[in-house]
C-alpha positions as CSV (number, residue, x, y, z in Angstrom):
1,X,105.9,68.1,2.0
2,X,103.8,68.8,-0.8
3,X,101.3,66.3,-1.2
4,X,101.3,66.2,-4.7
5,X,99.6,69.7,-5.0
6,X,102.6,72.3,-4.0
7,X,103.9,68.9,-3.4
8,X,103.7,67.1,-6.6
9,X,100.9,66.8,-9.2
10,X,98.7,64.0,-8.4
11,X,98.4,60.7,-10.0
12,X,94.8,59.6,-9.2
13,X,92.9,61.6,-6.8
14,X,95.1,60.4,-4.3
15,X,98.8,60.2,-5.2
16,X,100.5,57.4,-6.8
17,X,99.5,54.7,-9.4
18,X,100.6,52.3,-6.6
19,X,99.3,49.1,-5.1
20,X,99.3,49.5,-1.1
21,X,102.1,51.5,-1.7
22,X,105.6,50.6,0.0
23,X,106.4,54.3,-0.5
24,X,103.9,56.7,-0.6
25,X,104.9,59.7,-2.9
26,X,102.8,62.0,-0.9
27,X,105.5,64.0,0.2
28,X,107.2,65.5,-2.7
29,X,107.9,69.1,-3.4
30,X,106.9,70.0,-7.1
31,X,108.6,68.2,-9.7
32,X,111.1,68.7,-12.8
33,X,116.5,63.4,-22.2
34,X,120.4,63.9,-25.1
35,X,119.8,62.2,-28.3
36,X,117.2,59.8,-29.0
37,X,118.2,56.2,-29.1
38,X,121.7,56.3,-30.3
39,X,122.3,55.0,-34.0
40,X,124.7,52.7,-35.3
41,X,127.7,53.5,-36.5
42,X,130.0,51.7,-38.9
43,X,133.6,51.7,-38.7
44,X,136.4,50.7,-41.3
45,X,140.2,49.4,-40.5
46,X,142.7,50.9,-42.2
47,X,145.6,49.1,-43.4
48,X,147.8,49.9,-40.4
49,X,145.1,48.1,-38.2
50,X,145.7,44.3,-38.0
51,X,142.8,41.9,-37.0
52,X,144.3,39.5,-34.3
53,X,143.7,35.7,-34.3
54,X,141.2,34.9,-32.0
55,X,143.6,32.9,-29.5
56,X,144.9,36.5,-29.0
57,X,141.6,38.5,-28.9
58,X,140.2,40.1,-25.9
59,X,137.7,38.1,-24.6
60,X,134.4,40.5,-24.1
61,X,131.3,39.4,-21.9
62,X,128.5,39.3,-23.9
63,X,126.2,42.1,-23.0
64,X,122.7,40.8,-21.3
65,X,120.0,40.9,-23.5
66,X,117.0,42.8,-22.5
67,X,113.7,41.2,-22.8
68,X,112.1,41.9,-26.2
69,X,108.8,43.3,-24.7
70,X,110.9,45.6,-22.4
71,X,112.7,47.4,-25.7
72,X,109.3,47.3,-27.6
73,X,107.7,49.3,-24.7
74,X,110.5,51.7,-24.2
75,X,110.5,52.2,-28.4
76,X,107.0,52.8,-28.0
77,X,107.0,55.5,-25.4
78,X,110.3,57.3,-26.9
79,X,108.0,58.2,-29.8
80,X,105.8,60.3,-27.9
81,X,108.8,62.0,-26.0
82,X,109.8,65.6,-26.3
83,X,112.6,66.5,-28.4
84,X,115.8,65.7,-26.8
85,X,114.5,63.5,-24.1
86,X,116.0,60.1,-23.5
87,X,113.8,57.4,-21.9
88,X,115.4,54.5,-19.8
89,X,112.8,51.9,-18.8
90,X,112.5,48.6,-16.9
91,X,109.7,46.1,-16.4
92,X,109.4,44.8,-13.1
93,X,107.3,42.4,-11.0
94,X,106.7,44.9,-8.2
95,X,103.5,44.0,-6.2
96,X,103.0,47.4,-4.8
97,X,104.4,50.4,-6.8
98,X,103.3,49.8,-10.3
99,X,104.5,52.8,-12.2
100,X,107.3,55.0,-11.0
101,X,108.9,57.9,-12.6
102,X,112.3,59.8,-12.1
103,X,111.8,63.0,-14.3
104,X,115.3,64.5,-14.9
105,X,116.4,67.3,-17.3
106,X,117.4,65.1,-20.0
107,X,116.1,61.8,-19.3
108,X,113.0,59.8,-17.6
109,X,113.7,56.8,-15.9
110,X,110.7,54.6,-15.4
111,X,110.1,51.4,-13.9
112,X,106.5,49.7,-14.9
113,X,104.8,46.6,-14.2
114,X,105.2,43.8,-16.8
115,X,101.2,44.0,-17.3
116,X,102.1,46.8,-19.5
117,X,104.4,44.6,-22.1
118,X,102.3,44.7,-25.3
119,X,99.6,46.9,-24.6
120,X,97.7,48.6,-27.6
121,X,98.9,51.8,-28.7
122,X,96.2,54.0,-26.8
123,X,97.9,53.0,-23.7
124,X,101.2,53.5,-24.8
125,X,100.3,57.2,-25.6
126,X,98.5,57.5,-22.1
127,X,101.4,55.9,-20.2
128,X,103.8,58.3,-22.3
129,X,101.7,61.5,-21.4
130,X,101.7,60.2,-17.7
131,X,105.6,60.1,-17.8
132,X,105.9,63.5,-19.3
133,X,103.2,65.4,-18.2
134,X,101.6,63.6,-15.3
135,X,98.1,64.0,-17.0
136,X,94.9,63.5,-14.9
137,X,93.1,61.8,-18.0
138,X,95.8,59.4,-18.7
139,X,96.4,58.5,-15.1
140,X,92.7,57.7,-14.7
141,X,93.0,55.5,-18.0
142,X,96.1,53.7,-16.4
143,X,94.7,53.6,-13.3
144,X,91.7,51.5,-14.9
145,X,93.9,49.2,-16.6
146,X,95.7,48.4,-13.5
147,X,92.4,47.6,-11.6
148,X,91.2,45.4,-14.5
149,X,94.7,43.6,-14.5
150,X,95.5,43.1,-10.6
151,X,95.7,39.2,-11.4
152,X,98.9,39.6,-13.1
153,X,100.4,40.9,-9.7
154,X,102.4,37.8,-8.3
155,X,101.5,37.1,-4.6
156,X,105.3,36.4,-4.0
157,X,106.3,35.9,-0.2
158,X,108.2,38.9,0.6
159,X,111.9,38.6,1.7
160,X,113.1,39.8,4.9
161,X,115.6,43.0,4.8
162,X,117.6,44.6,7.3
163,X,116.8,47.9,7.9
164,X,119.3,50.5,9.6
165,X,117.8,52.9,11.4
166,X,119.6,56.6,11.7
167,X,117.6,58.7,13.8
168,X,120.4,61.5,15.1
169,X,120.9,63.8,12.3
170,X,123.9,66.7,12.5
171,X,121.2,69.4,13.5
172,X,117.8,67.2,14.2
173,X,117.1,64.0,16.1
174,X,114.3,62.4,14.3
175,X,113.8,59.9,17.4
176,X,113.0,63.0,19.7
177,X,110.7,64.4,17.3
178,X,108.9,61.0,16.6
179,X,108.5,60.4,20.4
180,X,107.5,64.2,21.0
181,X,104.8,63.9,18.5
182,X,103.7,60.3,19.7
183,X,102.9,61.3,23.0
184,X,101.0,64.8,22.0
185,X,98.8,63.6,19.2
186,X,98.8,59.7,19.7
187,X,99.0,58.9,23.2
188,X,102.3,57.1,22.5
189,X,100.3,54.1,21.2
190,X,101.6,54.4,17.4
191,X,104.3,51.7,17.2
192,X,106.6,52.9,14.2
193,X,110.2,53.2,13.1
194,X,111.9,56.1,11.8
195,X,115.1,56.8,9.9
196,X,116.9,59.2,7.9
197,X,117.2,58.3,4.3
198,X,120.3,58.0,2.3
199,X,121.9,61.0,0.8
200,X,122.4,60.8,-2.7
201,X,123.9,63.1,-5.2
202,X,121.8,63.8,-8.1
203,X,121.9,66.2,-10.6
204,X,119.5,69.6,-10.3
205,X,116.1,68.6,-10.0
206,X,112.8,70.1,-9.6
207,X,111.1,67.6,-7.2
208,X,111.8,66.1,-4.1
209,X,110.3,63.6,-2.0
210,X,110.9,64.8,1.7
211,X,109.2,62.0,3.5
212,X,107.7,58.6,2.9
213,X,106.1,55.8,4.7
214,X,106.7,52.3,4.0
215,X,103.9,50.2,4.6
216,X,105.0,46.7,5.0
217,X,108.2,47.8,7.5
218,X,105.9,50.3,9.3
219,X,108.9,52.7,8.7
220,X,108.9,56.6,8.0
221,X,111.9,57.8,6.2
222,X,112.8,61.5,6.0
223,X,114.9,63.0,3.6
224,X,118.3,64.3,4.9
225,X,117.8,67.5,3.1
226,X,115.7,68.6,6.2
227,X,118.6,68.0,8.6
228,X,120.0,71.3,8.0
229,X,119.9,74.7,10.4
230,X,117.7,76.3,7.9
231,X,114.8,73.8,8.3
232,X,112.7,74.8,11.2
233,X,111.8,72.3,13.8
234,X,108.0,73.1,13.3
235,X,108.3,71.9,9.6
236,X,110.5,68.7,10.3
237,X,107.5,67.8,12.7
238,X,105.0,68.4,10.1
239,X,106.7,66.1,7.7
240,X,107.0,63.2,10.4
241,X,103.4,63.8,11.8
242,X,101.9,63.7,8.3
243,X,104.0,60.0,8.0
244,X,102.9,59.3,11.0
245,X,99.3,59.7,10.1
246,X,99.7,57.1,7.3
247,X,101.0,54.5,10.0
248,X,97.4,55.2,11.5
249,X,94.9,55.6,8.7
250,X,95.0,52.6,6.2
251,X,95.1,53.0,2.6
252,X,91.8,52.6,1.5
253,X,89.4,52.6,-1.9
254,X,87.6,55.6,-3.1
255,X,85.3,55.4,-6.1
256,X,87.1,52.0,-6.7
257,X,90.7,53.6,-6.5
258,X,93.6,53.0,-3.7
259,X,93.4,56.1,-1.8
260,X,96.6,56.9,0.4
261,X,95.2,60.3,1.8
262,X,91.8,59.4,2.7
263,X,89.7,62.3,4.0
264,X,89.9,61.8,7.8
265,X,93.8,61.9,7.2
266,X,93.8,65.1,5.7
267,X,91.4,66.2,8.2
268,X,93.6,65.4,11.2
269,X,96.8,66.5,9.2
270,X,95.2,70.1,9.6
271,X,94.8,69.9,13.1
272,X,98.7,69.8,13.3
273,X,99.1,73.0,15.5
274,X,101.8,74.4,12.9
275,X,100.0,73.3,9.8
276,X,99.6,76.4,7.8
277,X,102.7,77.9,9.2
278,X,104.6,74.8,7.8
279,X,103.0,75.2,4.4
280,X,103.9,78.7,4.2
281,X,107.5,77.9,4.9
282,X,107.5,75.5,2.3
283,X,106.5,77.4,-0.4
284,X,108.9,80.1,0.3
285,X,111.7,77.7,0.6
286,X,111.3,75.5,-1.8
287,X,113.9,76.6,-4.1
288,X,116.1,76.2,-1.3
289,X,115.6,72.9,-0.4
290,X,115.9,71.9,-3.9
291,X,119.3,73.2,-4.0
Protein backbone atom coordinates (compact mmCIF):
# COMPACT_ATOMS: atom_id res chain seq x y z
CA UNK A 1 0.00 0.00 0.00
CA UNK A 2 2.80 2.32 0.51
CA UNK A 3 1.24 5.61 1.48
CA UNK A 4 3.93 7.70 -0.11
CA UNK A 5 6.61 6.76 2.40
CA UNK A 6 7.53 3.21 1.52
CA UNK A 7 4.42 3.82 -0.43
CA UNK A 8 5.43 6.99 -2.34
CA UNK A 9 7.22 10.15 -1.37
CA UNK A 10 4.65 12.60 0.02
CA UNK A 11 3.54 15.53 -2.05
CA UNK A 12 2.38 17.73 0.79
CA UNK A 13 2.44 16.58 4.35
CA UNK A 14 -0.51 14.59 3.11
CA UNK A 15 -0.25 12.89 -0.22
CA UNK A 16 -1.07 14.78 -3.41
CA UNK A 17 -1.45 18.07 -5.13
CA UNK A 18 -5.15 17.49 -5.45
CA UNK A 19 -8.44 19.01 -4.51
CA UNK A 20 -10.95 16.85 -2.94
CA UNK A 21 -9.15 14.06 -4.69
CA UNK A 22 -11.16 11.73 -6.87
CA UNK A 23 -8.32 9.27 -6.71
CA UNK A 24 -6.34 9.38 -3.59
CA UNK A 25 -2.72 8.62 -4.49
CA UNK A 26 -1.99 7.28 -1.06
CA UNK A 27 -1.57 3.62 -1.82
CA UNK A 28 1.47 3.61 -3.98
CA UNK A 29 4.57 1.54 -3.71
CA UNK A 30 7.80 3.42 -3.94
CA UNK A 31 8.21 5.14 -7.53
CA UNK A 32 10.20 5.03 -10.49
CA UNK A 33 12.65 10.43 -21.52
CA UNK A 34 14.81 9.34 -25.61
CA UNK A 35 15.94 12.24 -27.28
CA UNK A 36 14.60 15.62 -26.38
CA UNK A 37 12.03 17.37 -28.54
CA UNK A 38 12.48 16.11 -32.09
CA UNK A 39 14.41 18.27 -34.50
CA UNK A 40 12.92 19.12 -37.86
CA UNK A 41 14.59 17.57 -40.90
CA UNK A 42 14.74 18.76 -44.52
CA UNK A 43 14.10 16.29 -47.32
CA UNK A 44 15.16 16.82 -50.93
CA UNK A 45 13.47 15.06 -53.85
CA UNK A 46 15.62 13.16 -56.30
CA UNK A 47 15.00 13.53 -60.06
CA UNK A 48 13.24 10.16 -59.98
CA UNK A 49 10.66 11.51 -57.56
CA UNK A 50 7.67 13.17 -59.15
CA UNK A 51 5.29 15.62 -57.51
CA UNK A 52 1.72 14.59 -58.26
CA UNK A 53 -0.84 17.23 -59.21
CA UNK A 54 -2.98 18.33 -56.32
CA UNK A 55 -5.99 16.41 -57.57
CA UNK A 56 -4.03 13.14 -57.27
CA UNK A 57 -2.38 13.89 -53.97
CA UNK A 58 -3.51 11.89 -50.95
CA UNK A 59 -5.47 14.00 -48.58
CA UNK A 60 -4.07 14.16 -45.09
CA UNK A 61 -6.01 15.35 -42.12
CA UNK A 62 -4.43 18.40 -40.56
CA UNK A 63 -2.89 17.63 -37.17
CA UNK A 64 -4.86 19.05 -34.30
CA UNK A 65 -3.05 22.08 -32.98
CA UNK A 66 -2.21 22.20 -29.32
CA UNK A 67 -2.85 25.35 -27.30
CA UNK A 68 0.14 27.68 -27.35
CA UNK A 69 0.23 27.93 -23.55
CA UNK A 70 0.41 24.12 -23.32
CA UNK A 71 3.41 23.81 -25.64
CA UNK A 72 5.14 26.76 -23.95
CA UNK A 73 4.80 25.17 -20.51
CA UNK A 74 5.96 21.81 -21.89
CA UNK A 75 9.05 23.41 -23.43
CA UNK A 76 9.75 25.32 -20.24
CA UNK A 77 9.65 22.14 -18.15
CA UNK A 78 11.68 20.17 -20.70
CA UNK A 79 14.58 22.58 -20.22
CA UNK A 80 14.88 21.37 -16.61
CA UNK A 81 14.68 17.62 -17.25
CA UNK A 82 17.61 15.22 -16.88
CA UNK A 83 19.38 14.38 -20.17
CA UNK A 84 17.60 11.75 -22.22
CA UNK A 85 14.19 12.29 -20.64
CA UNK A 86 11.08 13.22 -22.64
CA UNK A 87 8.05 15.11 -21.35
CA UNK A 88 4.44 14.76 -22.46
CA UNK A 89 2.29 17.49 -20.90
CA UNK A 90 -1.40 18.27 -21.08
CA UNK A 91 -3.30 21.17 -19.54
CA UNK A 92 -6.61 20.16 -17.96
CA UNK A 93 -9.66 21.64 -16.30
CA UNK A 94 -9.70 18.87 -13.69
CA UNK A 95 -11.49 20.06 -10.57
CA UNK A 96 -9.87 17.56 -8.22
CA UNK A 97 -6.44 16.34 -9.28
CA UNK A 98 -4.52 19.51 -10.04
CA UNK A 99 -1.19 17.85 -10.90
CA UNK A 100 -0.65 14.22 -11.80
CA UNK A 101 2.65 12.66 -12.84
CA UNK A 102 3.39 9.30 -14.42
CA UNK A 103 7.10 8.63 -14.18
CA UNK A 104 8.55 6.16 -16.67
CA UNK A 105 12.08 5.10 -17.48
CA UNK A 106 12.34 7.37 -20.51
CA UNK A 107 9.52 9.85 -20.21
CA UNK A 108 7.28 11.78 -17.86
CA UNK A 109 3.57 12.09 -18.58
CA UNK A 110 2.18 15.12 -16.78
CA UNK A 111 -1.34 16.48 -16.50
CA UNK A 112 -1.57 19.89 -14.87
CA UNK A 113 -4.41 22.32 -14.35
CA UNK A 114 -4.67 25.23 -16.76
CA UNK A 115 -4.01 27.66 -13.91
CA UNK A 116 -0.30 26.93 -14.48
CA UNK A 117 -0.36 28.30 -18.04
CA UNK A 118 2.00 31.26 -18.31
CA UNK A 119 3.33 31.03 -14.75
CA UNK A 120 6.60 32.70 -13.83
CA UNK A 121 9.92 30.83 -14.32
CA UNK A 122 10.23 30.21 -10.56
CA UNK A 123 7.06 28.11 -10.62
CA UNK A 124 8.11 26.32 -13.80
CA UNK A 125 11.33 25.27 -12.05
CA UNK A 126 9.36 24.16 -8.99
CA UNK A 127 7.01 22.14 -11.17
CA UNK A 128 10.00 20.49 -12.85
CA UNK A 129 11.55 19.60 -9.49
CA UNK A 130 8.26 18.08 -8.40
CA UNK A 131 7.91 16.09 -11.63
CA UNK A 132 11.48 14.76 -11.56
CA UNK A 133 12.29 14.48 -7.85
CA UNK A 134 8.94 14.83 -6.04
CA UNK A 135 10.77 17.59 -4.17
CA UNK A 136 9.01 18.56 -0.89
CA UNK A 137 9.97 22.26 -1.08
CA UNK A 138 8.70 22.46 -4.65
CA UNK A 139 5.53 20.68 -3.52
CA UNK A 140 4.87 23.29 -0.84
CA UNK A 141 5.44 26.13 -3.31
CA UNK A 142 3.03 24.58 -5.82
CA UNK A 143 0.47 23.94 -3.08
CA UNK A 144 0.56 27.59 -2.02
CA UNK A 145 0.06 28.64 -5.65
CA UNK A 146 -2.93 26.31 -6.00
CA UNK A 147 -4.49 27.64 -2.79
CA UNK A 148 -4.22 31.21 -4.11
CA UNK A 149 -5.76 30.32 -7.48
CA UNK A 150 -8.67 28.11 -6.48
CA UNK A 151 -11.05 30.56 -8.16
CA UNK A 152 -9.78 29.27 -11.52
CA UNK A 153 -11.12 25.77 -10.81
CA UNK A 154 -14.40 25.59 -12.68
CA UNK A 155 -17.37 24.28 -10.70
CA UNK A 156 -18.74 22.37 -13.70
CA UNK A 157 -21.54 19.84 -13.22
CA UNK A 158 -20.32 16.29 -12.97
CA UNK A 159 -21.35 13.94 -15.74
CA UNK A 160 -22.76 10.66 -14.55
CA UNK A 161 -20.61 7.73 -15.58
CA UNK A 162 -21.29 4.05 -15.64
CA UNK A 163 -19.08 2.05 -13.34
CA UNK A 164 -18.85 -1.69 -13.88
CA UNK A 165 -18.01 -3.48 -10.65
CA UNK A 166 -15.80 -6.57 -10.83
CA UNK A 167 -15.39 -8.07 -7.39
CA UNK A 168 -14.65 -11.74 -8.03
CA UNK A 169 -11.05 -12.23 -9.06
CA UNK A 170 -9.11 -15.30 -10.06
CA UNK A 171 -7.86 -15.78 -6.49
CA UNK A 172 -9.51 -13.20 -4.22
CA UNK A 173 -13.12 -12.07 -3.89
CA UNK A 174 -13.21 -8.36 -3.04
CA UNK A 175 -16.87 -8.32 -2.02
CA UNK A 176 -16.24 -11.05 0.55
CA UNK A 177 -13.23 -9.11 1.87
CA UNK A 178 -15.18 -5.84 2.03
CA UNK A 179 -18.22 -7.39 3.73
CA UNK A 180 -16.04 -9.13 6.32
CA UNK A 181 -14.16 -5.91 7.17
CA UNK A 182 -17.36 -3.88 7.24
CA UNK A 183 -18.87 -6.21 9.84
CA UNK A 184 -15.73 -6.44 11.99
CA UNK A 185 -14.57 -2.83 12.01
CA UNK A 186 -17.47 -0.60 10.89
CA UNK A 187 -20.52 -2.35 12.38
CA UNK A 188 -21.74 -2.94 8.83
CA UNK A 189 -22.58 0.77 8.45
CA UNK A 190 -20.13 1.74 5.72
CA UNK A 191 -21.82 2.06 2.33
CA UNK A 192 -19.18 1.91 -0.39
CA UNK A 193 -18.59 0.08 -3.66
CA UNK A 194 -15.49 -1.93 -4.50
CA UNK A 195 -13.99 -3.30 -7.70
CA UNK A 196 -10.82 -4.61 -9.25
CA UNK A 197 -9.15 -2.01 -11.44
CA UNK A 198 -8.39 -2.53 -15.11
CA UNK A 199 -5.32 -4.60 -15.94
CA UNK A 200 -2.98 -2.54 -18.12
CA UNK A 201 0.26 -3.62 -19.67
CA UNK A 202 2.97 -1.10 -18.95
CA UNK A 203 6.73 -1.14 -19.31
CA UNK A 204 8.80 -1.95 -16.27
CA UNK A 205 7.89 0.52 -13.55
CA UNK A 206 9.17 1.51 -10.15
CA UNK A 207 5.84 2.35 -8.55
CA UNK A 208 2.34 0.97 -8.43
CA UNK A 209 -0.88 2.33 -6.98
CA UNK A 210 -2.35 -0.71 -5.28
CA UNK A 211 -5.46 0.95 -3.93
CA UNK A 212 -7.49 4.11 -4.50
CA UNK A 213 -10.68 5.68 -3.19
CA UNK A 214 -12.82 7.69 -5.62
CA UNK A 215 -14.58 10.25 -3.47
CA UNK A 216 -17.49 11.18 -5.72
CA UNK A 217 -18.29 7.60 -6.70
CA UNK A 218 -17.75 6.30 -3.15
CA UNK A 219 -15.75 3.59 -4.87
CA UNK A 220 -12.71 1.57 -3.78
CA UNK A 221 -10.54 0.39 -6.65
CA UNK A 222 -7.89 -2.29 -6.08
CA UNK A 223 -5.06 -3.03 -8.49
CA UNK A 224 -5.41 -6.49 -10.08
CA UNK A 225 -1.75 -7.20 -9.31
CA UNK A 226 -3.02 -8.20 -5.85
CA UNK A 227 -5.20 -10.94 -7.31
CA UNK A 228 -2.41 -13.52 -7.08
CA UNK A 229 -1.83 -16.57 -4.93
CA UNK A 230 1.40 -15.01 -3.67
CA UNK A 231 -0.57 -12.15 -2.06
CA UNK A 232 -1.76 -13.22 1.42
CA UNK A 233 -5.30 -12.46 2.46
CA UNK A 234 -4.22 -10.26 5.36
CA UNK A 235 -2.26 -7.98 3.02
CA UNK A 236 -5.23 -7.51 0.68
CA UNK A 237 -7.45 -6.89 3.71
CA UNK A 238 -5.09 -4.15 4.91
CA UNK A 239 -5.27 -2.43 1.51
CA UNK A 240 -9.09 -2.60 1.47
CA UNK A 241 -9.31 -1.53 5.13
CA UNK A 242 -7.18 1.54 4.43
CA UNK A 243 -9.44 2.58 1.56
CA UNK A 244 -12.53 1.98 3.66
CA UNK A 245 -11.12 4.43 6.19
CA UNK A 246 -11.07 7.04 3.44
CA UNK A 247 -14.79 6.43 3.08
CA UNK A 248 -15.22 7.03 6.79
CA UNK A 249 -12.89 10.02 7.31
CA UNK A 250 -13.48 13.08 5.16
CA UNK A 251 -10.65 15.02 3.58
CA UNK A 252 -9.77 17.92 5.85
CA UNK A 253 -7.45 20.89 6.04
CA UNK A 254 -4.24 20.75 8.04
CA UNK A 255 -2.25 23.99 8.28
CA UNK A 256 -4.19 25.38 5.33
CA UNK A 257 -3.65 22.35 3.06
CA UNK A 258 -5.96 19.52 2.12
CA UNK A 259 -4.98 16.35 3.91
CA UNK A 260 -6.03 12.93 2.69
CA UNK A 261 -4.67 11.14 5.76
CA UNK A 262 -5.82 13.02 8.87
CA UNK A 263 -4.30 11.83 12.15
CA UNK A 264 -7.43 9.97 13.21
CA UNK A 265 -7.35 7.90 10.01
CA UNK A 266 -3.72 6.92 10.55
CA UNK A 267 -4.38 6.05 14.19
CA UNK A 268 -7.33 3.87 13.26
CA UNK A 269 -5.36 2.18 10.48
CA UNK A 270 -2.79 0.97 13.01
CA UNK A 271 -5.57 -0.79 14.91
CA UNK A 272 -5.90 -3.23 12.02
CA UNK A 273 -4.82 -6.56 13.56
CA UNK A 274 -2.29 -7.41 10.84
CA UNK A 275 -1.05 -3.85 10.23
CA UNK A 276 2.63 -4.42 11.01
CA UNK A 277 2.64 -7.89 9.51
CA UNK A 278 1.25 -6.47 6.27
CA UNK A 279 3.84 -3.65 6.24
CA UNK A 280 6.65 -6.18 6.61
CA UNK A 281 5.24 -8.31 3.79
CA UNK A 282 4.91 -5.23 1.57
CA UNK A 283 8.53 -4.25 2.07
CA UNK A 284 9.79 -7.78 1.44
CA UNK A 285 7.70 -8.31 -1.71
CA UNK A 286 7.72 -4.91 -3.42
CA UNK A 287 9.91 -6.10 -6.30
CA UNK A 288 7.68 -9.11 -6.92
CA UNK A 289 4.59 -6.89 -7.11
CA UNK A 290 6.27 -4.54 -9.54
CA UNK A 291 7.09 -7.57 -11.67
